[in-house]
C-alpha positions in Angstrom: -0.4 -8.2 6.7 -2.6 -7.3 9.8 -3.0 -10.4 12.0 -5.1 -11.3 15.0 -4.5 -14.4 17.2 -7.8 -15.8 18.5 -7.8 -18.4 21.2 -11.0 -20.4 21.6 -11.5 -22.3 24.8 -12.7 -25.9 24.6 -15.8 -25.3 26.7 -16.8 -22.4 24.5 -16.4 -24.0 21.1 -19.7 -26.0 21.2 -21.5 -22.7 22.2 -20.2 -20.7 19.3 -22.9 -19.9 16.7 -22.3 -19.9 12.9 -22.2 -16.1 13.1 -18.9 -16.3 15.0 -17.3 -18.1 12.1 -18.9 -15.7 9.6 -17.2 -12.9 11.6 -13.9 -14.7 11.2 -14.3 -14.9 7.5 -15.5 -11.3 7.3 -12.5 -10.0 9.2 -10.3 -11.6 6.6 -12.2 -10.9 3.4 -13.6 -7.5 4.2 -11.3 -5.9 6.7 -8.0 -7.6 5.6 -7.3 -8.9 9.1 -5.8 -12.4 9.1 -7.1 -14.6 11.9 -4.9 -17.3 13.4 -7.1 -19.6 15.7 -5.6 -21.5 18.6 -8.0 -23.8 20.3 -8.4 -25.9 23.5 -10.6 -28.9 24.1 -10.6 -29.5 27.8 -14.2 -30.8 28.4 -14.0 -33.3 25.5 -10.6 -34.5 26.7 -12.0 -35.0 30.2 -15.0 -36.8 28.9 -13.0 -39.3 26.9 -10.4 -39.8 29.6 -13.3 -40.6 32.0 -14.8 -43.1 29.5 -11.4 -44.8 29.2 -10.9 -44.8 33.0 -7.7 -42.8 32.6 -7.0 -40.6 35.7 -6.8 -36.9 35.2 -6.3 -33.9 37.5 -5.6 -30.2 37.4 -2.9 -28.1 39.2 -3.4 -24.3 39.1 -5.6 -24.7 36.0 -3.2 -26.9 34.1 -3.9 -30.6 33.3 -1.4 -33.1 34.7 -0.3 -35.0 31.7 1.0 -38.6 31.7 1.7 -40.6 28.6 -1.8 -42.1 28.5 -3.3 -38.6 29.0 -1.1 -37.1 26.3 -2.4 -39.8 23.8 -6.0 -38.7 24.4 -5.1 -35.0 24.4 -3.5 -35.3 21.0 -6.4 -37.4 19.6 -9.0 -34.9 20.6 -7.1 -31.7 20.0 -5.5 -32.5 16.7 -8.3 -34.8 15.6 -12.0 -34.2 16.3 -11.8 -30.7 17.8 -9.4 -29.3 15.2 -11.4 -30.6 12.2 -14.7 -29.4 13.7 -13.3 -25.9 13.6 -12.0 -26.3 10.1 -15.4 -27.4 8.9 -17.1 -24.5 10.6 -14.9 -22.0 8.8 -15.5 -23.7 5.5 -19.3 -23.7 6.1 -19.0 -19.9 6.7 -17.5 -19.4 3.3 -13.8 -19.3 4.3 -10.8 -21.6 3.8 -9.0 -23.1 6.8 -6.2 -25.6 7.5 -5.8 -27.5 10.7 -2.3 -28.0 12.1 -0.8 -29.3 15.3 2.1 -27.4 16.9 4.0 -30.6 16.2 3.6 -30.3 12.4 6.7 -28.8 10.8 8.1 -28.1 14.3 5.6 -25.2 14.4 5.8 -25.0 18.2 9.0 -26.0 19.9 8.9 -26.6 23.6 10.7 -27.6 26.7 9.3 -29.1 30.0 7.5 -26.6 32.1 9.3 -25.6 35.3 7.2 -27.8 37.6 7.2 -30.8 35.3 7.7 -33.1 38.3 4.1 -32.1 39.2 2.5 -31.7 35.8 4.3 -34.4 33.7 4.4 -33.9 29.9 3.3 -30.3 30.0 5.6 -27.9 28.1 6.2 -24.2 27.6 6.9 -22.7 24.2 10.5 -21.7 23.5 10.2 -21.0 19.7 7.4 -20.4 17.1 8.3 -21.4 13.6 6.7 -18.5 11.7 8.0 -19.8 8.4 5.4 -22.6 8.6 2.5 -20.2 9.2 3.3 -17.3 6.8 3.0 -19.3 3.5 -0.3 -20.8 4.6 -1.7 -17.3 5.3 -0.4 -16.0 2.0 -2.5 -18.6 0.3 -5.6 -17.0 1.9 -6.0 -19.8 4.4 -7.0 -19.4 8.1 -4.7 -21.6 10.3 -6.5 -23.5 13.0 -3.9 -24.7 15.5 -4.0 -27.3 18.3 -1.7 -26.5 21.2 0.7 -29.4 21.1 4.4 -29.0 20.8 7.6 -30.9 20.2 11.2 -30.8 21.4 14.4 -31.4 19.4 14.3 -35.1 20.3 10.7 -35.5 19.1 9.0 -35.7 22.5 5.5 -34.3 22.3 4.1 -31.9 25.0 0.7 -30.8 26.0 0.6 -26.9 26.0 -2.0 -24.8 27.7 -3.9 -23.2 24.8 -3.8 -19.8 26.4 0.0 -19.9 26.7 0.3 -21.3 23.2 -1.8 -18.4 21.8 0.2 -15.9 23.8 3.5 -17.3 22.4 2.1 -17.2 18.8 0.8 -13.6 19.3 4.2 -12.6 20.6 6.1 -14.2 17.7 3.8 -12.5 15.1 3.5 -9.2 16.9 -0.3 -9.6 16.7 -3.1 -8.6 19.1 -4.5 -11.5 21.1 -8.2 -12.1 21.7 -9.3 -14.9 24.1 -12.8 -16.2 23.4 -14.8 -17.5 26.3 -18.4 -18.0 27.2 -18.4 -15.4 30.0 -18.3 -11.7 29.7 -14.7 -11.4 30.8 -12.8 -11.7 34.1 -15.5 -11.6 36.9 -14.3 -10.1 40.1 -16.9 -10.3 42.9 -20.3 -9.7 41.1 -19.1 -7.7 38.1 -16.8 -7.9 35.1 -13.5 -6.1 35.4 -13.3 -4.0 32.2 -9.5 -3.3 32.6 -6.9 -5.1 34.7 -3.2 -4.3 35.2 -0.5 -6.8 35.8 -0.3 -5.8 39.4 -4.0 -6.2 39.9 -4.0 -9.6 38.2 -1.4 -11.1 40.5 -3.1 -9.6 43.6 -6.4 -11.1 42.5 -4.8 -14.5 42.0 -3.0 -14.3 45.4 -6.4 -13.5 47.0 -8.1 -16.4 45.2 -10.5 -14.0 43.4 -9.1 -15.3 40.1 -9.0 -19.2 40.2 -8.9 -22.3 38.1 -8.8 -22.1 34.4 -8.9 -18.3 34.4 -5.4 -18.2 36.0 -3.5 -19.3 32.8 -5.7 -16.9 30.7 -4.8 -13.8 32.7 -1.2 -14.9 33.1 -0.9 -15.4 29.3 -2.4 -12.0 28.8 0.2 -10.3 31.0 3.0 -12.4 29.6 2.2 -11.4 26.0 1.9 -7.7 26.9 5.3 -7.8 28.6 6.8 -9.3 25.4 5.5 -6.6 23.2 1.9 -7.6 22.1 0.0 -4.4 21.7 -3.5 -5.5 22.8 -5.0 -8.4 24.7 -8.6 -9.0 25.7 -10.9 -11.7 27.1 -14.3 -11.5 25.5 -17.6 -13.5 25.3 -17.5 -15.1 21.8 -21.2 -16.1 22.1 -22.2 -12.4 21.8 -22.9 -11.2 18.3 -20.2 -9.0 16.8 -18.0 -9.2 20.0 -15.0 -10.4 17.9 -15.5 -7.7 15.2 -15.8 -5.0 17.9 -12.6 -6.2 19.5 -10.7 -6.4 16.2 -11.9 -3.0 14.9 -11.8 -1.2 18.3 -15.5 -0.3 17.9 -16.4 -0.7 21.6 -14.9 -1.8 24.8 -15.9 -5.4 25.4 -14.9 -8.0 28.0 -11.7 -7.5 30.0 -8.6 -5.7 28.6 -5.2 -5.7 30.1 -2.3 -3.3 30.6 1.0 -3.1 32.3 1.0 -0.7 35.2 4.6 0.3 34.9 4.2 1.2 31.2 1.1 3.3 32.1 3.1 5.1 34.8 5.9 5.9 32.4 3.6 7.3 29.8 1.8 9.7 32.2 
């Protein structure tokens, strides 16, 4: 089974047209490529936190997560945002199932290294593929919210880019990150290709900042663990997802490991 992990950013979801979801269904039905969608929900979470007067902040692109924040994160991600995406796939003629990473211990986590700063933010230590595979064998597109659990039942907020990278690594599947920009913008133009060394230099020089940092770090991390192809594309452009999946054209920003390139020359 050919698979493709697709990460949809929270700020992008409301901008996706029905044609994007038709592409998802077409990839599965016509091209026999099984999509697995991992989604964020940042703006909706921030909006509800604000309305509830719950303080929220970001550190290096990651949301500091207290217990009250985690309750809202889970409500939005595993509730309204997840089911919105399920409905869109069904409207496009497909079949989808929404899952949280907590369900069936799908995503197992431990506290992130700087948990003293970030609170209940985790990093994935295991992906339970045995939960996903039977669902996909039934012809269903999984729609996953990036929450995780540890052995004691503690829930964690997981950055959606990092969750998607962990799932792509576990499934040995390409990873496509959907945004509402044309890729990683450096200066006044889109970088069509970036190496791991270039990525870290751009972060150090504050040319890559904010929410783009976890995206590019997830891209490099997944490549270093064996994922064959990673890209950041503009999902609001017609056929961008299909072009990425079928290698029709270069779109957005793709990534590579500089050491691997040097060895292959």
